[in-house]
Backbone as JSON Lines, residues from 0, in Angstrom:
{"i":0,"aa":"M","n":[111.27,165.39,-11.68],"ca":[110.35,166.47,-11.65],"c":[109.21,166.51,-11.53]}
{"i":1,"aa":"D","n":[108.67,167.24,-10.03],"ca":[107.42,166.91,-9.61],"c":[106.22,167.2,-10.4]}
{"i":2,"aa":"P","n":[105.5,166.57,-10.75],"ca":[103.93,166.21,-12.07],"c":[103.57,167.66,-11.44]}
{"i":3,"aa":"N","n":[103.62,168.35,-9.96],"ca":[102.84,169.4,-10.06],"c":[102.97,170.38,-10.93]}
{"i":4,"aa":"F","n":[104.38,170.35,-11.2],"ca":[104.91,171.72,-12.2],"c":[104.0,171.84,-13.4]}
{"i":5,"aa":"W","n":[103.49,170.52,-13.87],"ca":[103.15,170.51,-15.26],"c":[101.38,171.07,-14.97]}
{"i":6,"aa":"L","n":[101.15,170.09,-13.6],"ca":[99.57,170.57,-13.58],"c":[99.17,171.73,-13.36]}
{"i":7,"aa":"E","n":[99.95,172.52,-12.58],"ca":[100.28,174.25,-12.1],"c":[100.18,174.45,-13.72]}
{"i":8,"aa":"R","n":[101.42,174.43,-14.44],"ca":[101.39,175.1,-15.64],"c":[99.84,175.04,-16.51]}
{"i":9,"aa":"W","n":[99.44,173.95,-16.32],"ca":[98.05,173.83,-17.63],"c":[96.78,174.63,-16.15]}
{"i":10,"aa":"Q","n":[96.99,174.46,-15.37],"ca":[95.69,175.03,-14.18],"c":[95.87,176.64,-14.61]}
{"i":11,"aa":"K","n":[96.87,177.26,-14.54],"ca":[97.01,178.51,-14.62],"c":[97.39,179.13,-16.21]}
{"i":12,"aa":"G","n":[97.25,178.17,-17.42],"ca":[97.49,178.54,-18.48],"c":[99.0,179.2,-19.27]}
{"i":13,"aa":"E","n":[99.61,178.66,-18.34],"ca":[100.92,179.06,-18.48],"c":[101.77,177.81,-19.67]}
{"i":14,"aa":"I","n":[101.4,177.61,-21.16],"ca":[101.37,176.43,-21.93],"c":[101.85,177.53,-23.16]}
{"i":15,"aa":"G","n":[102.99,177.92,-22.94],"ca":[103.63,178.79,-24.08],"c":[104.15,177.37,-25.27]}
{"i":16,"aa":"F","n":[104.51,176.57,-24.54],"ca":[105.18,175.49,-25.15],"c":[103.83,174.95,-26.46]}
{"i":17,"aa":"H","n":[102.72,175.05,-26.17],"ca":[101.65,174.21,-27.15],"c":[101.35,175.53,-28.23]}
{"i":18,"aa":"Q","n":[101.63,174.94,-29.35],"ca":[101.91,175.42,-30.87],"c":[100.35,175.2,-31.72]}
{"i":19,"aa":"Q","n":[99.99,176.58,-31.87],"ca":[98.58,176.69,-32.89],"c":[98.6,176.09,-34.02]}
{"i":20,"aa":"K","n":[99.72,175.33,-34.7],"ca":[99.8,174.81,-36.17],"c":[100.23,173.57,-35.7]}
{"i":21,"aa":"V","n":[100.19,172.69,-36.38],"ca":[100.93,171.2,-36.71],"c":[102.36,171.63,-36.86]}
{"i":22,"aa":"Q","n":[103.04,170.56,-36.21],"ca":[104.43,170.78,-36.28],"c":[104.75,170.38,-37.93]}
{"i":23,"aa":"P","n":[105.49,171.41,-38.37],"ca":[105.87,171.15,-39.92],"c":[106.68,169.96,-40.23]}
{"i":24,"aa":"A","n":[107.41,169.74,-39.02],"ca":[108.34,168.64,-39.63],"c":[107.52,167.29,-39.07]}
{"i":25,"aa":"L","n":[106.43,167.25,-38.43],"ca":[105.58,166.07,-38.85],"c":[105.07,165.35,-40.28]}
{"i":26,"aa":"E","n":[104.36,167.24,-40.39],"ca":[104.06,166.91,-42.01],"c":[105.27,166.6,-43.14]}
{"i":27,"aa":"K","n":[106.23,166.84,-42.68],"ca":[107.61,166.77,-43.79],"c":[107.7,165.28,-43.41]}
{"i":28,"aa":"N","n":[107.93,164.58,-42.37],"ca":[108.38,163.8,-42.58],"c":[108.28,162.31,-42.04]}
{"i":29,"aa":"W","n":[106.85,162.58,-41.73],"ca":[105.99,161.11,-41.15],"c":[106.14,160.27,-42.39]}
{"i":30,"aa":"A","n":[105.41,160.14,-43.44],"ca":[105.83,159.36,-44.6],"c":[106.87,158.24,-44.26]}
{"i":31,"aa":"R","n":[107.89,158.93,-43.68],"ca":[109.39,158.08,-43.71],"c":[109.19,157.16,-42.87]}
{"i":32,"aa":"L","n":[108.02,156.73,-42.06],"ca":[107.9,155.92,-40.88],"c":[106.91,154.63,-41.48]}
{"i":33,"aa":"G","n":[106.27,154.75,-42.59],"ca":[105.61,153.58,-43.12],"c":[104.64,152.97,-42.19]}
{"i":34,"aa":"V","n":[103.98,153.84,-41.87],"ca":[103.06,153.44,-40.97],"c":[101.43,153.24,-41.71]}
{"i":35,"aa":"G","n":[100.86,151.83,-41.44],"ca":[99.83,151.84,-42.2],"c":[98.92,152.28,-41.76]}
{"i":36,"aa":"N","n":[97.99,152.73,-42.66],"ca":[95.95,153.05,-42.76],"c":[95.48,152.07,-41.42]}
{"i":37,"aa":"G","n":[95.08,153.02,-40.32],"ca":[94.4,152.15,-39.27],"c":[95.24,151.53,-38.19]}
{"i":38,"aa":"E","n":[96.49,151.67,-38.06],"ca":[97.68,151.75,-37.31],"c":[97.44,152.5,-36.14]}
{"i":39,"aa":"T","n":[98.16,152.38,-34.94],"ca":[97.96,153.1,-33.81],"c":[99.3,153.86,-33.84]}
{"i":40,"aa":"V","n":[99.36,154.84,-33.46],"ca":[100.24,155.95,-33.16],"c":[100.03,156.52,-31.57]}
{"i":41,"aa":"L","n":[101.43,156.35,-31.0],"ca":[101.05,156.97,-29.74],"c":[101.95,158.17,-29.56]}
{"i":42,"aa":"V","n":[101.36,159.19,-28.83],"ca":[101.82,160.31,-28.99],"c":[102.13,160.5,-27.16]}
{"i":43,"aa":"P","n":[103.27,160.47,-26.53],"ca":[103.68,160.72,-25.4],"c":[103.44,162.14,-24.64]}
{"i":44,"aa":"L","n":[103.36,162.63,-23.58],"ca":[102.78,164.01,-22.95],"c":[102.41,164.92,-24.23]}
{"i":45,"aa":"C","n":[101.2,164.48,-24.46],"ca":[100.6,164.71,-25.56],"c":[99.71,166.43,-25.63]}
{"i":46,"aa":"G","n":[99.64,166.72,-23.99],"ca":[99.21,168.36,-23.74],"c":[97.6,167.95,-24.85]}
{"i":47,"aa":"K","n":[97.61,168.9,-25.52],"ca":[96.15,169.04,-26.62],"c":[96.91,169.61,-27.83]}
{"i":48,"aa":"T","n":[97.87,168.97,-28.19],"ca":[98.19,169.1,-29.76],"c":[97.66,169.09,-31.08]}
{"i":49,"aa":"L","n":[97.42,169.85,-31.57],"ca":[97.1,170.25,-33.02],"c":[97.46,168.4,-33.65]}
{"i":50,"aa":"D","n":[98.83,168.31,-33.73],"ca":[99.41,166.79,-34.25],"c":[98.82,165.79,-34.26]}
{"i":51,"aa":"M","n":[97.87,165.41,-32.95],"ca":[97.33,164.62,-32.7],"c":[96.39,164.44,-33.9]}
{"i":52,"aa":"V","n":[95.58,165.52,-34.14],"ca":[94.24,165.85,-34.89],"c":[94.65,165.59,-36.28]}
{"i":53,"aa":"W","n":[96.05,166.17,-36.83],"ca":[96.6,165.97,-38.39],"c":[96.91,164.13,-38.16]}
{"i":54,"aa":"L","n":[97.36,163.37,-37.41],"ca":[97.2,161.9,-37.47],"c":[96.35,161.35,-37.87]}
{"i":55,"aa":"A","n":[95.05,161.71,-36.68],"ca":[93.94,161.15,-37.28],"c":[93.16,161.54,-38.48]}
{"i":56,"aa":"D","n":[93.35,162.59,-38.72],"ca":[92.97,162.39,-40.22],"c":[93.53,161.83,-41.24]}
{"i":57,"aa":"Q","n":[95.46,161.42,-41.0],"ca":[95.68,160.65,-42.16],"c":[95.01,159.41,-41.9]}
{"i":58,"aa":"G","n":[94.13,158.97,-40.98],"ca":[93.81,157.46,-40.63],"c":[94.56,156.53,-39.84]}
{"i":59,"aa":"Y","n":[95.12,157.11,-38.78],"ca":[95.59,156.33,-37.83],"c":[94.49,156.54,-36.67]}
{"i":60,"aa":"D","n":[94.6,155.31,-35.73],"ca":[94.23,155.58,-34.22],"c":[95.24,156.3,-33.73]}
{"i":61,"aa":"V","n":[95.07,156.85,-32.7],"ca":[96.1,158.24,-32.11],"c":[96.03,157.91,-30.49]}
{"i":62,"aa":"V","n":[96.83,157.42,-29.8],"ca":[96.53,157.05,-28.55],"c":[97.61,158.2,-27.92]}
{"i":63,"aa":"G","n":[97.07,159.33,-27.05],"ca":[97.83,159.89,-26.6],"c":[97.75,159.69,-25.01]}
{"i":64,"aa":"A","n":[99.08,160.43,-24.17],"ca":[99.32,159.86,-22.88],"c":[99.39,161.7,-22.33]}
{"i":65,"aa":"E","n":[98.79,161.88,-21.18],"ca":[98.86,163.12,-20.73],"c":[98.64,163.21,-19.3]}
{"i":66,"aa":"L","n":[99.48,163.49,-18.58],"ca":[99.39,163.85,-17.19],"c":[98.24,164.69,-16.59]}
{"i":67,"aa":"S","n":[97.82,165.94,-17.44],"ca":[97.08,166.55,-17.21],"c":[95.55,166.53,-17.61]}
{"i":68,"aa":"E","n":[94.76,166.38,-16.25],"ca":[93.28,166.1,-17.18],"c":[92.78,167.28,-17.9]}
{"i":69,"aa":"R","n":[92.78,168.27,-17.46],"ca":[92.55,169.83,-17.94],"c":[93.18,170.19,-19.2]}
{"i":70,"aa":"A","n":[94.16,169.3,-19.61],"ca":[94.54,169.95,-21.05],"c":[93.79,168.82,-21.91]}
{"i":71,"aa":"V","n":[93.52,167.35,-21.6],"ca":[93.11,166.21,-22.25],"c":[91.45,166.89,-22.27]}
{"i":72,"aa":"D","n":[90.61,167.58,-21.2],"ca":[89.2,168.08,-21.73],"c":[89.13,169.57,-22.68]}
{"i":73,"aa":"E","n":[90.46,169.85,-22.56],"ca":[90.88,170.83,-23.76],"c":[90.63,170.76,-24.91]}
{"i":74,"aa":"F","n":[91.2,169.63,-25.13],"ca":[91.71,168.92,-26.44],"c":[90.24,168.77,-27.22]}
{"i":75,"aa":"F","n":[89.75,167.81,-26.41],"ca":[88.27,167.2,-26.98],"c":[87.38,168.56,-27.09]}
{"i":76,"aa":"A","n":[87.23,169.47,-26.05],"ca":[86.07,171.01,-26.01],"c":[86.95,171.64,-27.31]}
{"i":77,"aa":"E","n":[88.06,172.13,-27.81],"ca":[88.31,172.95,-28.78],"c":[87.9,172.23,-30.1]}
{"i":78,"aa":"R","n":[87.75,170.71,-29.74],"ca":[87.22,170.13,-31.19],"c":[85.75,169.93,-31.21]}
{"i":79,"aa":"G","n":[84.77,170.62,-30.2],"ca":[83.44,170.63,-30.35],"c":[82.41,169.09,-29.78]}
{"i":80,"aa":"V","n":[83.63,168.01,-29.45],"ca":[83.21,166.5,-29.23],"c":[82.79,166.54,-27.2]}
{"i":81,"aa":"E","n":[82.44,165.9,-27.28],"ca":[82.19,165.41,-25.62],"c":[82.69,163.59,-25.98]}
{"i":82,"aa":"A","n":[83.92,163.65,-25.16],"ca":[84.72,162.43,-25.25],"c":[83.99,161.19,-24.19]}
{"i":83,"aa":"D","n":[84.07,160.04,-24.85],"ca":[83.7,159.13,-24.37],"c":[84.69,158.57,-23.07]}
{"i":84,"aa":"V","n":[84.16,158.4,-21.65],"ca":[85.02,158.04,-20.47],"c":[85.35,156.69,-19.96]}
{"i":85,"aa":"R","n":[86.27,156.24,-19.91],"ca":[86.56,154.75,-19.04],"c":[87.71,155.11,-17.95]}
{"i":86,"aa":"N","n":[87.43,154.18,-17.5],"ca":[88.86,153.8,-16.35],"c":[89.52,152.57,-16.87]}
{"i":87,"aa":"V","n":[90.85,152.54,-16.89],"ca":[91.63,151.49,-16.8],"c":[92.7,151.43,-15.87]}
{"i":88,"aa":"S","n":[92.69,150.05,-15.47],"ca":[94.37,150.7,-14.21],"c":[94.65,151.89,-14.21]}
{"i":89,"aa":"G","n":[94.02,152.76,-13.44],"ca":[94.49,153.77,-13.03],"c":[94.71,155.04,-13.72]}
{"i":90,"aa":"F","n":[94.02,154.91,-14.73],"ca":[94.02,155.99,-16.04],"c":[92.58,156.25,-16.28]}
{"i":91,"aa":"T","n":[92.09,157.2,-16.06],"ca":[91.13,157.72,-16.83],"c":[91.47,157.7,-18.56]}
{"i":92,"aa":"V","n":[90.88,157.25,-19.39],"ca":[90.77,157.07,-20.66],"c":[89.58,158.06,-21.36]}
{"i":93,"aa":"K","n":[90.23,159.18,-22.04],"ca":[88.99,159.93,-23.05],"c":[89.27,159.5,-24.13]}
{"i":94,"aa":"S","n":[88.16,159.43,-25.31],"ca":[88.07,158.83,-26.67],"c":[86.93,159.48,-27.38]}
{"i":95,"aa":"S","n":[87.45,160.02,-28.38],"ca":[86.25,160.49,-29.69],"c":[86.99,160.25,-31.02]}
{"i":96,"aa":"G","n":[86.03,159.76,-31.8],"ca":[86.51,159.09,-33.43],"c":[87.88,158.43,-33.09]}
{"i":97,"aa":"R","n":[88.99,159.2,-34.09],"ca":[90.61,158.17,-33.8],"c":[91.02,158.56,-32.64]}
{"i":98,"aa":"N","n":[90.81,159.2,-31.28],"ca":[92.09,160.1,-30.54],"c":[91.38,159.6,-29.33]}
{"i":99,"aa":"A","n":[91.87,159.14,-28.98],"ca":[92.44,158.45,-27.24],"c":[93.09,159.07,-26.53]}
{"i":100,"aa":"I","n":[92.65,159.83,-25.62],"ca":[94.18,160.28,-24.56],"c":[94.07,159.53,-23.44]}
{"i":101,"aa":"W","n":[95.17,158.58,-22.72],"ca":[95.16,158.17,-21.36],"c":[95.72,159.28,-20.44]}
{"i":102,"aa":"C","n":[94.93,159.93,-19.76],"ca":[95.25,160.67,-18.11],"c":[96.1,159.76,-17.31]}
{"i":103,"aa":"G","n":[97.03,160.22,-17.07],"ca":[97.77,159.39,-15.77],"c":[99.41,159.55,-16.03]}
{"i":104,"aa":"D","n":[99.73,158.43,-15.01],"ca":[101.37,158.5,-14.98],"c":[101.83,157.9,-16.57]}
{"i":105,"aa":"F","n":[102.81,158.19,-17.49],"ca":[102.69,157.65,-18.24],"c":[104.01,156.58,-18.11]}
{"i":106,"aa":"F","n":[104.52,156.48,-17.33],"ca":[105.88,155.12,-16.94],"c":[104.93,154.26,-16.26]}
{"i":107,"aa":"A","n":[103.76,154.33,-16.08],"ca":[102.73,153.06,-15.93],"c":[102.02,152.48,-16.93]}
{"i":108,"aa":"L","n":[102.05,153.14,-17.82],"ca":[101.99,152.2,-19.37],"c":[102.53,151.06,-19.72]}
{"i":109,"aa":"N","n":[102.1,150.23,-20.2],"ca":[103.19,148.78,-20.19],"c":[101.57,148.34,-22.03]}
{"i":110,"aa":"T","n":[102.71,147.14,-22.63],"ca":[102.37,146.97,-23.61],"c":[101.16,145.47,-23.42]}
{"i":111,"aa":"E","n":[100.67,145.64,-22.23],"ca":[99.31,144.79,-22.02],"c":[98.23,145.73,-22.16]}
{"i":112,"aa":"L","n":[98.2,147.09,-21.85],"ca":[97.28,148.58,-22.01],"c":[97.53,148.52,-23.33]}
{"i":113,"aa":"L","n":[98.75,149.16,-23.88],"ca":[98.71,149.24,-25.08],"c":[99.95,148.03,-26.17]}
{"i":114,"aa":"P","n":[98.74,147.22,-26.35],"ca":[99.6,145.95,-27.3],"c":[99.67,146.26,-28.37]}
{"i":115,"aa":"A","n":[98.94,147.32,-29.4],"ca":[99.13,147.75,-30.5],"c":[100.19,148.89,-31.39]}
{"i":116,"aa":"V","n":[100.87,149.32,-30.42],"ca":[101.55,150.63,-31.06],"c":[102.57,150.35,-32.26]}
{"i":117,"aa":"S","n":[102.21,151.08,-33.33],"ca":[102.83,150.77,-34.55],"c":[103.96,151.13,-34.49]}
{"i":118,"aa":"A","n":[103.89,152.97,-33.69],"ca":[104.92,154.2,-34.23],"c":[104.66,154.96,-32.97]}
{"i":119,"aa":"I","n":[105.78,155.57,-32.7],"ca":[105.52,156.89,-31.84],"c":[105.86,158.03,-32.24]}
{"i":120,"aa":"Y","n":[105.43,159.18,-31.86],"ca":[105.82,160.49,-32.14],"c":[105.74,161.3,-30.64]}
{"i":121,"aa":"D","n":[106.95,161.72,-31.03],"ca":[107.65,162.64,-29.52],"c":[107.97,164.24,-30.32]}
{"i":122,"aa":"R","n":[106.61,165.0,-30.05],"ca":[107.14,166.49,-30.29],"c":[108.01,167.39,-29.19]}
{"i":123,"aa":"A","n":[107.57,166.8,-27.96],"ca":[108.21,167.82,-26.91],"c":[107.68,167.03,-25.66]}
{"i":124,"aa":"A","n":[107.81,165.5,-25.64],"ca":[107.95,164.66,-24.39],"c":[109.14,164.85,-24.04]}
{"i":125,"aa":"L","n":[110.47,164.1,-25.04],"ca":[111.7,164.24,-24.45],"c":[112.13,165.08,-23.62]}
{"i":126,"aa":"V","n":[111.95,166.52,-24.46],"ca":[112.65,167.72,-23.88],"c":[111.72,168.41,-22.74]}
{"i":127,"aa":"A","n":[111.01,167.54,-22.28],"ca":[109.87,167.98,-21.1],"c":[110.56,167.31,-19.69]}
{"i":128,"aa":"M","n":[111.52,165.98,-19.92],"ca":[111.89,165.65,-19.05],"c":[113.03,165.85,-18.76]}
{"i":129,"aa":"P","n":[113.47,166.5,-17.29],"ca":[114.78,166.39,-16.96],"c":[115.83,165.22,-17.39]}
{"i":130,"aa":"P","n":[116.96,165.86,-16.88],"ca":[118.14,164.76,-17.6],"c":[118.01,163.21,-16.74]}
{"i":131,"aa":"E","n":[117.8,163.43,-15.52],"ca":[117.65,161.97,-14.7],"c":[116.55,161.44,-15.17]}
{"i":132,"aa":"L","n":[115.48,161.79,-15.61],"ca":[114.55,161.05,-15.94],"c":[114.73,160.47,-17.52]}
{"i":133,"aa":"Q","n":[115.51,160.91,-18.16],"ca":[115.61,160.74,-20.09],"c":[115.74,159.25,-20.01]}
{"i":134,"aa":"P","n":[116.65,158.62,-19.31],"ca":[117.0,157.46,-19.48],"c":[115.7,156.37,-19.37]}
{"i":135,"aa":"K","n":[115.13,156.75,-18.29],"ca":[113.73,156.04,-17.96],"c":[112.71,156.02,-19.09]}
{"i":136,"aa":"Y","n":[112.54,157.53,-19.52],"ca":[111.76,157.72,-20.59],"c":[112.21,157.18,-21.65]}
{"i":137,"aa":"V","n":[113.01,156.91,-22.19],"ca":[113.82,156.27,-23.73],"c":[113.23,154.83,-23.01]}
{"i":138,"aa":"A","n":[113.81,153.93,-22.16],"ca":[113.3,152.71,-21.71],"c":[111.93,152.34,-21.81]}
{"i":139,"aa":"K","n":[111.49,153.16,-21.53],"ca":[110.03,152.91,-21.53],"c":[109.17,152.9,-23.57]}
{"i":140,"aa":"L","n":[109.86,153.87,-24.29],"ca":[109.5,153.79,-25.22],"c":[109.89,152.39,-26.06]}
{"i":141,"aa":"A","n":[111.21,152.23,-25.95],"ca":[111.95,150.79,-26.33],"c":[110.98,149.64,-25.69]}
{"i":142,"aa":"E","n":[110.42,150.04,-24.36],"ca":[109.15,148.82,-23.89],"c":[108.21,148.67,-25.0]}
{"i":143,"aa":"L","n":[107.68,149.77,-25.22],"ca":[106.34,149.85,-26.11],"c":[106.19,149.91,-27.23]}
{"i":144,"aa":"L","n":[107.57,149.84,-27.89],"ca":[107.54,149.76,-29.7],"c":[108.16,148.57,-30.18]}
{"i":145,"aa":"P","n":[107.51,147.57,-31.31],"ca":[107.93,146.42,-31.37],"c":[109.07,146.58,-32.28]}
{"i":146,"aa":"A","n":[110.12,145.46,-32.44],"ca":[111.06,145.59,-33.05],"c":[110.97,146.07,-34.69]}
{"i":147,"aa":"G","n":[111.79,146.98,-35.59],"ca":[111.16,147.36,-36.54],"c":[110.69,148.59,-36.9]}
{"i":148,"aa":"R","n":[109.93,148.63,-35.6],"ca":[109.04,149.86,-36.01],"c":[109.43,151.34,-35.3]}
{"i":149,"aa":"H","n":[109.13,152.72,-35.45],"ca":[109.85,153.78,-35.71],"c":[109.11,154.98,-34.82]}
{"i":150,"aa":"I","n":[110.01,155.62,-34.08],"ca":[109.63,157.09,-33.81],"c":[109.88,158.06,-34.71]}
{"i":151,"aa":"L","n":[109.36,159.29,-34.77],"ca":[109.68,160.43,-34.95],"c":[109.74,161.08,-33.82]}
{"i":152,"aa":"L","n":[111.07,161.82,-33.72],"ca":[110.98,162.58,-32.8],"c":[111.85,164.0,-32.83]}
{"i":153,"aa":"V","n":[111.35,165.24,-32.18],"ca":[112.0,166.57,-32.72],"c":[112.43,166.65,-31.46]}
{"i":154,"aa":"G","n":[113.79,167.45,-31.55],"ca":[114.62,167.7,-30.37],"c":[115.02,169.15,-30.3]}
{"i":155,"aa":"L","n":[115.25,169.74,-29.24],"ca":[115.92,170.86,-29.11],"c":[117.17,171.12,-28.44]}
{"i":156,"aa":"D","n":[118.1,172.17,-29.01],"ca":[119.47,172.11,-28.35],"c":[119.56,174.09,-28.23]}
{"i":157,"aa":"Y","n":[119.78,174.14,-27.15],"ca":[120.15,176.02,-27.0],"c":[121.22,175.84,-25.77]}
{"i":158,"aa":"N","n":[121.72,177.25,-25.75],"ca":[122.84,177.4,-24.88],"c":[122.16,177.08,-23.4]}
{"i":159,"aa":"E","n":[122.6,176.13,-22.86],"ca":[122.17,176.21,-21.49],"c":[122.38,177.45,-20.08]}
{"i":160,"aa":"N","n":[123.4,177.98,-20.62],"ca":[123.63,179.31,-19.91],"c":[122.63,180.32,-20.04]}
{"i":161,"aa":"E","n":[121.99,180.28,-21.18],"ca":[120.84,181.58,-21.49],"c":[119.21,181.27,-20.87]}
{"i":162,"aa":"M","n":[119.47,179.82,-20.63],"ca":[117.92,179.49,-19.97],"c":[117.88,177.78,-19.53]}
{"i":163,"aa":"S","n":[117.47,177.7,-18.08],"ca":[117.06,176.69,-17.35],"c":[115.9,175.99,-17.93]}
{"i":164,"aa":"G","n":[115.9,174.55,-18.52],"ca":[114.9,174.16,-19.17],"c":[113.76,173.75,-17.48]}
{"i":165,"aa":"P","n":[112.41,173.52,-17.87],"ca":[112.07,172.84,-19.22],"c":[111.52,173.81,-20.07]}
{"i":166,"aa":"P","n":[111.49,173.94,-21.57],"ca":[112.02,172.47,-22.16],"c":[113.44,172.49,-21.99]}
{"i":167,"aa":"F","n":[114.11,171.27,-21.91],"ca":[115.91,171.07,-21.57],"c":[116.27,170.76,-23.25]}
{"i":168,"aa":"A","n":[117.82,171.22,-22.81],"ca":[118.5,171.14,-23.92],"c":[118.65,169.78,-24.21]}
{"i":169,"aa":"I","n":[119.04,169.13,-25.37],"ca":[119.3,167.75,-25.69],"c":[119.59,167.83,-26.95]}
{"i":170,"aa":"P","n":[121.25,168.06,-26.87],"ca":[121.92,168.46,-28.23],"c":[122.22,167.02,-29.17]}
{"i":171,"aa":"Q","n":[122.48,166.65,-30.3],"ca":[122.61,165.56,-30.84],"c":[123.26,164.47,-30.25]}
{"i":172,"aa":"T","n":[124.38,164.77,-29.54],"ca":[125.16,163.88,-29.3],"c":[124.38,163.07,-27.89]}
{"i":173,"aa":"R","n":[123.81,163.85,-27.17],"ca":[122.83,163.26,-26.16],"c":[121.76,162.37,-26.43]}
{"i":174,"aa":"V","n":[120.96,162.99,-27.62],"ca":[120.14,162.04,-28.35],"c":[120.65,160.82,-28.51]}
{"i":175,"aa":"R","n":[122.01,160.55,-29.27],"ca":[122.33,159.64,-29.69],"c":[122.71,158.81,-28.42]}
{"i":176,"aa":"S","n":[123.46,159.04,-27.49],"ca":[123.89,158.32,-26.19],"c":[122.21,157.72,-25.53]}
{"i":177,"aa":"L","n":[121.3,158.06,-25.74],"ca":[120.25,158.07,-24.95],"c":[119.68,156.64,-25.89]}
{"i":178,"aa":"F","n":[119.79,156.98,-26.91],"ca":[118.98,155.99,-27.77],"c":[119.47,154.49,-28.45]}
{"i":179,"aa":"E","n":[120.97,155.16,-28.43],"ca":[121.73,154.11,-29.74],"c":[121.64,152.85,-28.4]}
{"i":180,"aa":"R","n":[121.32,152.34,-27.53],"ca":[121.17,151.0,-27.01],"c":[120.35,150.28,-28.04]}
{"i":181,"aa":"D","n":[119.1,150.7,-28.17],"ca":[117.8,149.95,-28.6],"c":[117.39,150.88,-29.87]}
{"i":182,"aa":"F","n":[117.81,151.66,-30.56],"ca":[117.4,151.97,-31.68],"c":[118.64,152.24,-32.24]}
{"i":183,"aa":"D","n":[118.3,152.45,-34.01],"ca":[119.23,153.12,-34.95],"c":[119.0,154.63,-35.08]}
{"i":184,"aa":"V","n":[119.55,155.44,-35.0],"ca":[118.99,156.94,-35.19],"c":[120.03,157.6,-36.55]}
{"i":185,"aa":"E","n":[118.86,158.06,-36.84],"ca":[119.25,159.04,-38.18],"c":[118.16,160.36,-38.51]}
{"i":186,"aa":"I","n":[119.15,161.27,-38.56],"ca":[118.75,162.73,-38.34],"c":[118.28,163.35,-39.55]}
{"i":187,"aa":"L","n":[117.29,163.45,-39.63],"ca":[116.5,163.78,-40.94],"c":[116.6,165.12,-41.41]}
{"i":188,"aa":"D","n":[116.67,165.85,-40.52],"ca":[116.52,167.57,-40.53],"c":[117.1,168.74,-39.44]}
{"i":189,"aa":"V","n":[117.8,169.54,-39.66],"ca":[118.24,170.27,-38.8],"c":[117.77,171.77,-39.05]}
{"i":190,"aa":"R","n":[116.97,172.69,-37.96],"ca":[116.44,174.24,-38.75],"c":[116.75,174.75,-37.37]}
{"i":191,"aa":"D","n":[116.36,176.21,-37.69],"ca":[116.59,177.16,-36.51],"c":[114.9,177.18,-36.0]}
{"i":192,"aa":"G","n":[114.9,176.98,-34.97],"ca":[113.58,176.64,-34.38],"c":[113.15,178.4,-33.66]}
{"i":193,"aa":"L","n":[114.1,179.27,-33.81],"ca":[113.7,180.28,-32.61],"c":[112.59,181.33,-33.41]}
{"i":194,"aa":"P","n":[112.47,181.48,-34.71],"ca":[111.37,182.36,-35.03],"c":[109.68,181.93,-34.83]}
{"i":195,"aa":"K","n":[109.7,180.64,-34.35],"ca":[108.46,180.04,-33.69],"c":[108.53,179.41,-32.38]}
{"i":196,"aa":"A","n":[109.26,180.2,-31.56],"ca":[109.49,180.17,-30.37],"c":[109.86,181.47,-29.51]}
{"i":197,"aa":"D","n":[108.95,182.07,-29.8],"ca":[108.68,183.33,-29.16],"c":[109.0,183.35,-27.33]}
{"i":198,"aa":"H","n":[108.08,182.4,-26.89],"ca":[108.38,181.75,-25.42],"c":[109.55,181.67,-24.75]}
{"i":199,"aa":"L","n":[110.29,180.83,-25.72],"ca":[112.0,180.62,-25.3],"c":[112.63,181.9,-25.49]}
{"i":200,"aa":"A","n":[112.16,182.62,-26.82],"ca":[113.52,184.23,-27.03],"c":[113.32,184.91,-25.68]}
{"i":201,"aa":"N","n":[111.61,184.98,-25.31],"ca":[111.39,185.99,-24.0],"c":[111.96,185.2,-22.66]}
{"i":202,"aa":"R","n":[112.45,184.63,-22.76],"ca":[113.39,183.88,-21.76],"c":[115.08,183.66,-21.8]}
{"i":203,"aa":"G","n":[115.18,184.77,-23.04],"ca":[116.51,184.82,-23.4],"c":[117.65,183.98,-24.14]}
{"i":204,"aa":"V","n":[117.13,182.9,-25.01],"ca":[117.32,182.09,-25.8],"c":[117.55,182.99,-26.97]}
{"i":205,"aa":"T","n":[118.82,182.81,-27.83],"ca":[119.82,183.29,-28.63],"c":[119.41,182.45,-30.02]}
{"i":206,"aa":"R","n":[119.66,181.38,-29.41],"ca":[119.93,180.46,-30.46],"c":[119.11,178.73,-30.12]}
{"i":207,"aa":"L","n":[117.99,178.35,-30.89],"ca":[117.37,177.35,-30.83],"c":[117.49,176.22,-32.03]}
{"i":208,"aa":"E","n":[118.39,175.16,-31.98],"ca":[118.39,174.33,-32.8],"c":[117.18,172.97,-33.07]}
{"i":209,"aa":"E","n":[116.55,172.93,-33.96],"ca":[115.6,171.93,-33.72],"c":[115.46,170.91,-34.66]}
{"i":210,"aa":"A","n":[115.89,169.47,-34.28],"ca":[116.29,168.75,-34.69],"c":[115.14,167.55,-34.78]}
{"i":211,"aa":"T","n":[115.14,166.95,-36.01],"ca":[114.16,165.56,-36.02],"c":[114.89,164.56,-36.49]}
{"i":212,"aa":"Y","n":[114.43,163.45,-35.8],"ca":[115.4,162.09,-35.72],"c":[114.43,161.0,-36.06]}
{"i":213,"aa":"L","n":[114.46,160.62,-36.56],"ca":[114.02,158.9,-37.36],"c":[114.96,157.67,-36.13]}
{"i":214,"aa":"M","n":[114.18,156.87,-35.21],"ca":[114.56,156.13,-34.81],"c":[114.01,155.27,-35.12]}
{"i":215,"aa":"T","n":[114.7,153.66,-35.04],"ca":[114.23,152.34,-35.58],"c":[114.82,151.47,-34.36]}
{"i":216,"aa":"R","n":[113.62,150.98,-33.79],"ca":[113.93,149.85,-33.31],"c":[114.86,148.6,-33.38]}
{"i":217,"aa":"R","n":[115.68,148.51,-32.71],"ca":[116.09,147.18,-33.08],"c":[115.68,146.01,-32.39]}
{"i":218,"aa":"A","n":[115.71,144.96,-32.79],"ca":[115.28,143.49,-32.16],"c":[116.29,143.34,-31.12]}
């Protein structure tokens, strides 16, 4: 998918995917990952999600990765803070307190740039990837995450005859096929996601399955 698609969405303020509250699945299931205080959590394609604020408030160092600099600037502006800015290997890194967001191409991140990732939280990154990019994205997660560490992932599934992505429908079988080479996959819960997804209901979706997964990186 052309990166300009997402840049234009942010520029136009067409961000129905942005939630005004912390994701309930994060609050409910995060403790399952056993992340220690002060460890680093990576949030791919983070936008300006409040989930990063919640994670920082729990005592973690939160590293977001985001393509749109507008989204990054809005995140810090809405916190009422002025971010420190530095340039690292083609990324613009903006940070304040426990939150740092790397603005640039997610696929250009590596373990030299992010050597200390202890966990990954994916609320809306995998579902933003078109099917042809999903295997590359999962391979990048496996590259960045050490063995024995975990990903908390929220996936969506709907009738693709009703809407075309993004977000893309990723049924449980697809999630398993993408991750099972490098990860153990556990489904933590499945719920009806439509009541809090008016932007998708307005596009014609009549059924939305929201599933939460715990992925454990195998050695």
